[in-house]
C-alpha positions as CSV (number, residue, x, y, z in Angstrom):
1,X,121.8,5.5,59.3
2,X,123.8,7.9,57.1
3,X,120.6,9.2,55.6
4,X,119.1,9.8,59.0
5,X,122.1,11.8,60.1
6,X,121.9,13.9,56.9
7,X,118.2,14.5,57.5
8,X,118.8,15.5,61.1
9,X,121.6,17.9,60.1
10,X,119.4,19.3,57.3
11,X,116.5,19.8,59.7
12,X,118.7,21.7,62.1
13,X,120.5,23.9,59.6
14,X,119.3,27.5,59.3
15,X,117.4,27.4,56.0
16,X,114.9,29.6,54.3
17,X,113.4,28.4,51.0
18,X,116.1,25.8,50.8
19,X,119.0,28.3,51.1
20,X,121.4,28.5,54.0
21,X,120.7,31.7,55.9
22,X,123.3,34.3,56.9
23,X,123.5,35.3,60.6
24,X,121.7,38.6,59.8
25,X,118.9,36.7,58.0
26,X,118.7,34.3,60.9
27,X,118.3,37.2,63.4
28,X,115.5,38.7,61.3
29,X,113.6,35.4,61.4
30,X,113.7,35.1,65.2
31,X,110.2,36.6,65.5
32,X,107.0,34.8,64.7
33,X,103.5,36.3,64.3
34,X,100.6,34.1,65.2
35,X,97.2,35.3,64.1
36,X,94.3,34.3,66.4
37,X,90.7,35.4,66.2
38,X,91.5,37.5,69.3
39,X,94.4,39.3,67.8
40,X,98.1,38.9,66.7
41,X,100.6,37.3,69.1
42,X,104.3,38.1,68.7
43,X,106.7,35.4,69.7
44,X,110.4,36.2,70.0
45,X,112.3,33.0,69.5
46,X,115.3,32.1,71.8
47,X,118.0,30.6,69.5
48,X,120.5,31.5,72.3
49,X,118.7,28.9,74.5
50,X,117.3,26.4,71.9
51,X,118.8,26.9,68.4
52,X,117.4,23.7,67.0
53,X,113.8,24.2,68.3
54,X,113.8,27.8,67.3
55,X,114.9,26.9,63.8
56,X,112.3,24.1,63.6
57,X,109.5,26.6,64.5
58,X,110.8,28.9,61.7
59,X,110.9,26.1,59.1
60,X,107.5,24.8,60.0
61,X,106.0,28.3,60.0
62,X,107.5,29.0,56.6
63,X,105.9,25.7,55.4
64,X,102.5,26.8,56.6
65,X,102.5,23.8,59.0
66,X,100.9,25.7,61.9
67,X,98.2,27.4,59.9
68,X,94.8,25.9,61.1
69,X,96.4,24.0,64.0
70,X,94.0,23.9,67.0
71,X,94.8,24.6,70.6
72,X,93.7,21.0,71.6
73,X,95.0,21.2,75.2
74,X,94.4,24.3,77.2
75,X,94.8,24.1,81.0
76,X,93.8,27.3,82.7
77,X,96.6,28.7,84.8
78,X,99.1,26.5,83.0
79,X,99.4,26.1,79.2
80,X,97.8,26.4,75.8
81,X,99.2,23.7,73.5
82,X,99.1,23.4,69.7
83,X,101.2,22.3,66.8
84,X,99.7,18.9,65.8
85,X,98.0,18.9,62.3
86,X,95.8,16.0,63.5
87,X,94.7,18.1,66.5
88,X,95.0,15.1,68.7
89,X,98.2,15.8,70.5
90,X,99.7,12.6,69.3
91,X,101.5,13.6,66.1
92,X,104.3,15.8,64.9
93,X,105.7,16.9,61.5
94,X,107.5,14.7,59.0
95,X,110.8,16.0,60.2
96,X,112.9,14.0,62.7
97,X,112.5,14.6,66.4
98,X,114.8,17.1,68.1
99,X,117.3,16.5,70.9
100,X,116.5,18.1,74.2
101,X,117.8,21.7,74.6
102,X,117.0,22.1,78.3
103,X,118.4,25.1,80.2
104,X,118.4,26.6,83.6
105,X,119.4,30.0,82.2
106,X,115.8,31.1,81.8
107,X,112.5,30.2,83.4
108,X,109.1,29.2,82.1
109,X,107.2,32.3,83.1
110,X,103.9,33.7,81.7
111,X,104.2,33.8,77.9
112,X,107.1,31.4,77.7
113,X,107.0,29.1,74.7
114,X,108.2,25.6,75.1
115,X,108.4,22.5,73.0
116,X,106.0,19.7,73.9
117,X,107.4,16.2,74.1
118,X,106.6,12.7,75.3
119,X,108.4,11.1,78.2
120,X,111.4,10.8,75.9
121,X,113.4,14.0,76.4
122,X,114.5,13.8,72.8
123,X,111.0,13.7,71.2
124,X,110.1,17.4,70.6
125,X,109.0,17.9,67.0
126,X,106.3,20.4,66.1
127,X,104.0,20.8,69.1
128,X,104.5,23.8,71.4
129,X,102.8,25.4,74.3
130,X,102.5,28.9,75.7
131,X,102.6,29.2,79.5
132,X,99.5,31.0,80.8
133,X,101.1,31.6,84.1
134,X,104.6,30.9,85.6
135,X,105.5,27.2,85.4
136,X,109.0,27.2,86.8
137,X,108.7,23.5,87.6
138,X,109.3,22.9,83.9
139,X,112.7,24.6,84.0
140,X,115.6,22.2,83.0
141,X,113.1,19.6,81.9
142,X,111.5,21.0,78.8
143,X,113.0,23.1,75.9
144,X,112.3,26.8,76.3
145,X,112.4,28.3,72.8
146,X,110.6,31.6,72.9
147,X,108.6,34.3,74.7
148,X,105.4,36.1,73.8
149,X,106.4,39.8,73.6
150,X,103.0,41.1,72.5
151,X,99.5,39.8,72.3
152,X,99.4,37.8,75.6
153,X,95.9,39.2,76.1
154,X,94.9,37.3,72.9
155,X,96.5,34.1,74.2
156,X,94.6,34.4,77.5
157,X,91.3,34.4,75.5
158,X,92.0,31.0,73.9
159,X,89.1,28.7,74.8
160,X,90.0,26.6,77.9
161,X,89.7,22.9,78.2
162,X,88.4,20.8,81.0
163,X,89.8,18.3,83.5
164,X,93.4,17.5,84.1
165,X,94.0,16.8,80.4
166,X,92.8,20.2,79.3
167,X,90.9,18.7,76.4
168,X,89.1,21.4,74.5
169,X,85.7,20.9,72.8
170,X,85.4,23.1,69.6
171,X,88.9,24.5,70.1
172,X,90.3,27.8,68.9
173,X,92.9,27.6,66.0
174,X,95.9,29.4,64.7
175,X,94.6,31.3,61.7
176,X,98.0,31.9,60.2
177,X,101.5,31.9,61.5
178,X,104.3,33.9,59.7
179,X,107.9,34.8,60.2
180,X,108.3,38.5,60.8
181,X,110.1,40.3,58.0
């Protein structure tokens, strides 16, 4: 149990290359660049709403975890989901799951970035989605951790899935995701 607590604390701490980050360095890492075949998408993280989820996205981005991840679930007018290295929607990273960071201080509008989870509110890990349209019914029930500030036109070109599951045949992928300098 003690080891799990330490791992959870370590996963939540603001780190870069294994070194604790200063507040200034943390602020500089609050923007992610996601390269798609349609263009670059800029995501401004929201550590003010979801510090643990925001930091997790930074850590996984620095590790190259998201590079090559497919958008395996894309529901037109709702979300484009990615962040599972197996591209099945069933896996996360090797890091421990995150506690829920739900808020009613912001809404899931077009371009909002949220953490995907199972029915367990404390199961967010690495998967995230981008809202393709307003989805305010998610407010207070899912962790809102970022906002697309540029490149939403590229997000809207991601190949859509079919049916209620939004399963995508031959899905588009993240080419590379980086932390803005």
